[in-house]
N, C-alpha and C positions, 0 to 999 in steps of 0.2 A: 918554197911555197910560203905564202902567208895565209894564215887562218885566223880569223877574228878571235880574240882571246886566249890564243896559244902561241908560244915561241916560234919563230921561223924554223922551218925545217926541211928535209927532203922528201919524206913519205909520211902520210898521215891517215889515221883510222878515225873517222868521224861517226858520232852517233847522236840520238837526240839527248840534248841537254850537255854535249861536250865532245871531247875528242881527246886524242895524244898522238904522238909520233908513232909511225908504225914501223917497229923493227923487225924486219924479215928474220933475224937471226932466232926470234922466240920460237918458231915451227920450222926453221930450217928453208923458208921459201926462197926460190930462185925463178929466174925468168922463165926456166921450163923445168918441171912441168907446170909451175905458175902458182897462182893463188890457191891455197889449200883449205879444206873444210876448216881447220883449227884457225885459220885467219879470219873467217867471217863468223865464227860461234859467238865471240863477243858482241857482234852486231845483232845476232839473235836473241842473245841472253838480255839485251837492252831493249828489245820490243820493235825492232825496225820492221816496217810493213814494206818497205822498198830499199833496196841496196844499189849502190852504184859503184862498179869496179873499174877502176881506170887502168888502161893497158900500158900507160906510158906514152911519150910524145912520138916515139917511132914504132909503137904496137910491139914491142918485144916481150911485154910481160903476158904470159898466158894465163888461163883460168883452167884448173882441173875439172873434168867432167863431174867427178864426185862433189864438186864444190857448188855447181850449178843444180845438181840433183838435191843436196841438202837445202838450199835456198827454196827450190821448189816444192819440197815436201813440206816445208813451214809456209807455204802460201805467199811467198816473198816476191814482189815484182823486181825483176833483175835487170840492169842496164850495164852492158858492158861496151866501154868506149874509149876512144883516144882520149889522153888527159884533159886537154881543152874543153872538148865536148862533155866530158864527164862531170867537170866543174860547172859547166852552165847547167846541165841536167839536175845535178844536185841542188844548186841554188834555187831552181825552177821547182822542184819537188819539195824542198824544205819547207816552204811556205803553205804547204796544204798536206803533207803527210809525214809519218813517223819515219824518216829516212836516215841511212847510213851509208859510209862509203869508205872505200879503199882507195887512196890515190897515190900514185907512182909519178914523181914529178919529171923523171930524167927518161932515158931510153924507152 
């Protein structure tokens, strides 16, 4: 994936004012059970009002229910989509909201 201002990479964590490569090993993330609360905590800490979660190109990446509950508890709008749609949603939202995202570029 190509993200403006960042080196090319496979998976990304984006937040207001920047981003970085998303290293699944940080929290032991796997396709199942999927995106964990710890994966999105950094987005909450950076003040995201909306979060886009990419499921991969083949929708193999899941999201733990606890992750969605955490985001909802913080009043965050959540979008869970296939990667191409997630990128489009992120690019649309970033112009008008404090948005973050987790993007999985493969499966």
